[in-house]
N, C-alpha and C positions, 0 to 999 in steps of 0.2 A: 521598483521602476515606476516613476510618476506617470499618472495618466489623468487627463482632464476630460470629464464627460460634458463638454459643451462645444459649441460650434466655433468659438473664438480660438485663434492660434496663440498659445502662450509659451513663454520660455522661462525656465527656472534654472537655478544653479544648485546642483546636488553636490554635497561636499565630497562624496565618494566617487561619483561617476563623472563629475564635471558638468558642462552644459548639456542638458537633455531637452529635446523638443519633441512634444507629442502632438499629433494632429488627430482630430476626430471630426468627421463630417456627419452630422445628424440631420435627417429631414425635418420638415415642419411637423409639430406634434400631431396635426390633423392628417398628415400624409399617411396613407395606408401601407406604403412601401416599408419593409422592415429596415431598421437601422443597421448600418454596417460600420465596421471599424477599420481604420487604416493606421496601423501602429508602427512607425519606424522605431526600431529598437537599437539603441546605441550602447556600445560597451567599450571599456578601456582595457586594452591588453595589459596584463600585469607586468610583463617583461619589457614592453616597449613604451608603455604609457600612452600609446596612440589610440584614438577612438576609431571604431569601424562600425558601419551600420549593417544591420540584418533586417531586411524588409519582410514584414509579415503581410501575407495576402489579405485583402479585404474579405472578411467572413461575417455573415449575419449572426447577431447575438442569439436570436431565437433558435438557430440550429445548434448552438452550443448547449442550450437548455434541453433540447430534445435528446442530446447524447448523454446527459447525466444519468439517465436510466440504465445505461450500460454498466455503471458501477455496481448495480444490484447483481447482474450476471457475473461480473468480475469477482465480487465477494463470494458468490456461490461456488465459483470454480476453484478459487484458491483455498477455500476452507473444506473442499470436498474430501480430500484424501484423509485428513484427520478424522472425519466423521464416518467414512466408509470402512475403515480398518477393522472395527469389530465385526461388521457384516462379512468380511473376508476371513474371519476366524483367527485373527492374530492376537486376540485376547486369551487364547488357550494354548499358544505356542510361545517359544522363546526365540524365534527366528527374527530378532530385531534388526539384524544386519540387512535382511531383505527389505524391511520397512524403510530403513535408511536409504537403500537404493531406490525405492519408490519416490521418495522426496527428491533424490538426486536427479531422477529422470524428469520430473516436473520442472525442476530448476534449469536443467539443460534445455528443455523446450522453451522456457522463458527467455533464456539468453540467445537462443537461435532466432527468436522472433524479433529481436532488436534490428538485426541486419535485414530480415525479410520486410519489416515495416518500412525501413529506410528506402528500400527498393520499390515497394508497391505503392505506398501512399502518394508520393509526388506524381507518379505516372498514371495510376489507375483511380485515384481518389479515395476519400474516406469511406464512402458507402461500400465500395468494392472490398476494402479490407475488412470492414465490419461483417459483411456477408460471408466472406471467406472464413473469418474467425468463427462465426456461429456455425457454419457448416462443418468445419473441422472439429469443433467441440462436440457437436451432435454425433458425428461419426466416431469420435473417440469414446463417447459414452456407450454407443451401440457395440463397439468392439469390446469394451470392458464388460458389457452385459453378457457377452457370450464367451468370456475367458476368465470367469472367477476360479478360485482354487476348487478342485485340484488341477486345473489347466496349467500348462507350463508357465513358469514365472515370467519368462521373457515375453510372452504375449501381453501381460499386464505392463511390462516395461515399455513396450511399443505404444500401448494405449495411453499411458500416462505421459510419455514424451509428446504425443500428438495433442493431448489435453493441455500441457504446458505451452506448446507452440501456439495453439488457438487462443489460450488465455492471454499470452503476451501480445499477439496481434490485436486482440480486442482492446487491451489496455492502451496500446500505442495509438490506435485509431480514436478511441474515446478521448484521450488527452489532447490529441490534435484538434478534435472537434470542439472541445471546450476552451481552447486557448484564448479566444476573444473574451470569454467570461473571466478567465484567470487574469488577463491583463487589465480588465476593467475593475475587478474587485477580487484580489487574491484571497483574502481571508474568507469571504462568503463562499467563494467557489470551492476552496479546500474543505470548508465545513460541510457543504452540501455533498460533495463527493464522498467524504468520509462517512457521512450519515447513510448514504445509499449503499456504500460498500459494507458497512456494518450490518445493514438490514439483510444484505445477501448472505453474509456469514451466518446470521441468526436463522434465516430461512433454511439453510442447509442443515444445521444441527437439529432443528425442530422437525424438519421433513423426514430425515432419516430416523429420528427417535420415534416419530408417530407411525412410521410404516415398518418398523423393525420386525414386529411380530405379526404383521398383517400381510406384507408382500414378500416375495422372494427377492434375492439380490438382483437378478436380471431385471425384474419388474421395477425395482427402485431406480436402476440405472437407465432404463428406458424412459422413466418419468423425467429424469434429469435431461435426457436427450430431447424430450418434448419441450421442456422449458427453454432450452437453447434454440430450438426451432421457432418457438413463439417470439423470441427476441429477434431472430432473423427476419420474420415477417414485419415486426415493428420497425426495424431499421430499413427494410425494403420500401416501406411506405413513407419514410422520412426523406427530407431533402438536405443534402450536404453540398457545400461549395467545394471548390478545389482546395486541397489540403494546404495549410500555411507552410511556408518555407521552413524546413527544419533548421534549427540553430546549430551550427557547427562551431565547436570551440577549438581554437588552435592548440596543437600539442604543447607548444611552449607555455601557454597559459595553464594547461592542465598540470604540467610539471611544476609550474610556479606555485600552485596550490600547496604542494608538499613542503614548501619553504615558509608557509604561513602557519604559525602555531595555532591561530584560531581556527583555520580551516581543518587542520589535522585533528584538533580536539573535537570539533563538531562531527567530523566524519567518524571518528572512533565511537562517539556517543550514539550516532545513528546505527552503526554496525551492531553494537551490543543491544540497543533497544529493539531493533528489528528482530534480532535473534531471540530476545526474551519473549516478545509477543507471539512469534510464530512457533517457538518451541512449545509453549503452552497450548496453542491452538492445535498443533499437530499431534501431541502426545497425551493430552489430558484424559481422553476416554480410556486408552489402554492402561494408563497409570492408575486411574481410580478402580478399574475392574480388577487388576491384578493386586493392587495394594490393599483395597478395602473389601474386595469380593462382592461389590454391588453388581447389579444387572447391567448389560450393555445399554438398555433403554435409559436407565437412570443416569449412567455416565454421560450419555448424549444430551440429556436434559441439563446436566451441569455444564456441559460444553456450551449449550445455548445460553445458560445463565452467564457464563464468562463473556460471550459475545454481547449479550444484553448489557452487562456492566460496562464494557468498553464503549458501547454505543451511547448509553445514557450518560456515562462519565464524560465523554467528549462533548456532548451537548451542554452538560452542566459546566464544563471547563470554560466554554466560551463566555458564559455569564460571569464566572469567577475571575477570569482574566481581566475583566473591565473594573473589578472592584477590589482585587487582591494583588499584592505585590507578586510579580511573576516568580522571583527567586524563591519566595516562601511557598508558593503553590507548587513549584517544581520539587522542592525538598520534601514537602509533606506527601506528595504523590509517591516519591521514591521510597519513603519510609513505609507507606502503606503497602507498596509492592513487595518490599523486603519482608514485612511481617506476614503477608499472605503466603509468600514462598516458604517461609519457615513453618507456618501452620500446615501447609500441604505436604511438605517433606516429612513431617513428624506425626500427622494425624492418624488415628486408628478408627475413626467413626465418621458417619455422614455429616453430622453437624460441623465437625472440624473442616471437612471438605467443602461444605457450603460456605462457611465464613472465609476460608482460604481463597476460594474462587472469587468471592466478592471483593476481598481486599486486593487481590492481584489485579482483577479487571479494572476496578476503580483507580487503583494506583497507576497502572499503565496508561490509563485513558488520557491524562493531561500531559504526559511527557512529550509525545510526538507533536501536538499542536504548538506547544511552547518552543520546542527546538526549531520547528520549521519557521515559526515567526521570527526568531532571532537570526536564522540563516538567511532568510529572505531579506532582512534588513541589512546585514553586513555583507552579504554576497548576492547582489540583485540578479545575477545571471542564473541563480538556482531556480529550477522548475521541478516540482515534485514528480512529474510524470516522464521526464526525459533523463537520459544519461548525461550528467553534468560533471565531468571531471572526477575529482576526488570523492564527491558525495555519491557518485554512481558506484564506486568501489565499495562504499559502505553498504549500499542497498544490496548489491550482489552478494557480499559476504554475509549479510544478515539472513539472506534466503537459504544459505547453506547450513544454518544452525540446526533445523529439524533433522536434516540428513546426518549431520555429525552426531546428534543425540542417539540415532539408531546404532551407530558403531560403538558409542560409549555404553549404551544399555546392554549391548551384546556381550561386552566385556565385564562391566561392573554390576549389571542387574538393573531392574526397573527403578530402583531407588535413586539412580543417578539423574533421572528425568528432571526433578525439581531442585537438585543440588546445583545443576548448571545454571538455570535461570536465576537462582539466588545469588550465585557468584556474579553473574552478568549484571544484576540489578545493583549490587554493591559497586561494581566497576562504573556503571552509569552515574551513581551517586558521587563517586570520587571525581569523575570527569566533569560533572556539573560544577563542583567546587573549583576545579582548575579553570573552567571557562569563566566563572565569575571573577576569579583572581586575575586571569589574563586580561579581561575587559577593564578591570580597575587599573592595572599596571600600564596598559597601553592607551587608556582613555578611549577605547573603542566603544561605540554605541550603535544602536540601531539607526539606520538611515531613515530620517523622517520623511514621510511621504508629503510631497508638495500638494497643496490644496488649491483648487481653483479660486 
């Protein structure tokens, strides 16, 4: 979606969207009043060809910047379950079906949060949703602190459901708050958000690893509740304007996506890539403990190494994307991920586990940024934080992968954990080839951004 960061009104012709007009009113550079954006967003319905506007409310850019820190908490929450499982004793049992149900409860909470955010954000505002989310997350951690095994399993189901609901509300509110930044510079905003999210995941793994033999499980969970409370205080002191109008996509257009081969291929690629990344994040500690016999603390350090490889790899990918052909970078990344999955599935020592984790993390790192860039170019209505038709189905399906692995491991054993990501990576590789072929056959290319 073209955007012009100057005070003049400009009109450009975009070959995919047709005429697009973007307005931006910036104060004089010496004016102390914060700049605000007013972005009329035009879209063409695929089924009718007609353009219809979606008005975004004027929101100060600096408020979007203050909300970026919420991605640290988001990463901490979504990586929590994979890190805490050894503390709950599931490395010495074979009850993997219950672990799968844990992931399913978190995912159910995330899905329920979508409707809750749609109801709360427009009426009560972004700050209210952020505070509710942090409060719910803190309460969920305190509930889990007083219901570790051998407490009834359904107590933890309820706590994880509340945790997923709070995490989903947090994500929705943060993405709403950074919408002006996203419209202003998509690439930079996605990169910053991904960096903060990766930092949150890394903090979780290292925090649990560092306190595994020092604090009890309830003490660790109370510490997480305290962190969520700190973010609640941070958001309470921040200022947020009225939430931007949520973009509602007509059902006919969503159904039209299923007739677009490019959209279907991209959605399938996202489906398997999300599944690959979160399967490793959720199951790596249990797999390493049971397969190699290493200590829970060492397995959590390797989980932190996986998140660090993803974080550093995605930062490095932004540099390589400017200097390397994107198709070559994508293929080399997928080959690295496949090699790492093979090493992890077959290794019998720590060095093999270390190299496998590095290959997988660095291999996965570049895939998502490359795919999002291509989707944003060919399908400008795509927003990585909202449910956008067919791409939303891919995101939802990918979240179910760690839960599915629990049921597979319960039937086939722990060795199935890395066989599934290996097969998923091969599928992503084949889908990437099909996407490149489809682009050449149809002449589809990325929508070039208009420049002022």
